[in-house]
Wavefront OBJ file of the C-alpha trace (Angstrom):
o trace
v 115.155 103.100 86.441
v 111.743 103.955 85.092
v 109.219 105.713 87.231
v 106.148 103.524 87.807
v 103.822 106.549 87.767
v 104.706 107.176 84.111
v 104.255 103.531 83.069
v 100.655 103.931 81.875
v 99.384 106.788 79.785
v 96.800 108.780 81.821
v 94.344 108.671 78.897
v 94.493 104.866 78.753
v 94.118 104.673 82.537
v 91.028 106.913 82.549
v 89.550 105.168 79.523
v 89.893 101.775 81.215
v 88.134 103.120 84.330
v 85.332 104.480 82.140
v 84.902 101.150 80.317
v 84.820 99.251 83.606
v 82.231 101.697 84.977
v 80.059 101.145 81.901
v 80.139 97.362 82.350
v 79.493 97.515 86.091
v 76.661 100.021 85.596
v 75.065 97.869 82.911
v 75.078 94.728 85.041
v 73.911 96.560 88.171
v 70.969 98.272 86.475
v 69.752 95.248 84.519
v 69.930 92.940 87.532
v 67.643 95.111 89.678
v 64.358 93.441 90.586
v 61.159 95.422 89.872
v 60.560 95.922 93.612
v 63.738 97.988 93.837
v 63.054 100.358 90.947
v 61.608 103.085 93.197
v 64.687 103.232 95.480
v 66.868 103.128 92.361
v 65.017 106.175 90.994
v 65.659 107.983 94.284
v 69.381 107.295 93.956
v 69.271 108.516 90.358
v 67.663 111.752 91.534
v 70.423 112.171 94.104
v 73.097 111.689 91.429
v 71.358 114.252 89.219
v 71.350 116.740 92.078
v 75.129 116.350 92.321
v 75.297 117.041 88.571
v 73.253 120.214 89.136
v 75.777 121.401 91.729
v 78.653 120.687 89.329
v 76.857 122.468 86.493
v 76.252 125.519 88.684
v 79.947 125.539 89.546
v 80.853 125.285 85.857
v 78.608 128.241 85.093
v 79.437 130.419 88.101
v 83.085 129.856 89.019
v 84.540 131.417 85.857
v 82.476 134.511 86.609
v 84.236 134.871 89.968
v 87.678 135.101 88.372
v 86.885 136.858 85.107
v 83.794 138.724 83.984
v 83.766 136.857 80.663
v 84.963 133.412 81.730
v 85.459 130.550 79.327
v 82.305 130.650 77.216
v 82.379 126.936 76.326
v 82.433 125.922 80.021
v 79.532 128.235 80.763
v 77.456 126.935 77.838
v 78.132 123.267 78.651
v 77.414 123.930 82.322
v 74.090 125.515 81.398
v 73.171 122.582 79.133
v 74.096 120.117 81.910
v 71.984 122.132 84.329
v 68.945 121.944 82.035
v 69.312 118.203 81.342
v 69.882 117.305 84.999
v 66.881 119.397 86.048
v 64.681 117.600 83.515
v 66.024 114.271 84.788
v 65.254 115.169 88.413
v 61.734 116.354 87.586
v 61.009 113.247 85.500
v 62.462 111.010 88.213
v 60.142 112.483 90.812
v 57.158 112.000 88.489
v 58.048 108.364 87.840
v 58.707 107.727 91.536
v 55.364 109.220 92.587
v 53.504 107.174 89.966
v 55.240 103.993 91.062
v 54.447 104.670 94.713
v 50.824 105.354 93.778
v 50.631 101.834 92.314
v 51.329 100.356 95.757
v 48.642 102.345 97.579
v 45.373 100.644 98.360
v 42.387 101.658 96.285
v 39.901 103.947 98.019
v 36.363 102.655 98.074
l 1 2 3 4 5 6 7 8 9 10 11 12 13 14 15 16 17 18 19 20 21 22 23 24 25 26 27 28 29 30 31 32 33 34 35 36 37 38 39 40 41 42 43 44 45 46 47 48 49 50 51 52 53 54 55 56 57 58 59 60 61 62 63 64 65 66 67 68 69 70 71 72 73 74 75 76 77 78 79 80 81 82 83 84 85 86 87 88 89 90 91 92 93 94 95 96 97 98 99 100 101 102 103 104 105 106 107
């Protein structure tokens, strides 16, 4: 008998999950009404903060086990940290500008 766990190649399984996530993400983002863009930006900032935590782990964890650590993981972690930080900062700027549009004008 064949083992069911070995029926599908893990690469094909992960690739199919990635493709489904791309389609779901596309339809979710493009179906958002303009009134919900500010909450959507807040969620995007939260996701970027999770990426920052992962990037810090990618940079710092190899240092805990070995003084050199895998250099590629440290470099990619640093690049992810920079990009996610820029995304968070830009998200807060866009969110504050969008919220300012809904405030009443001062006379």
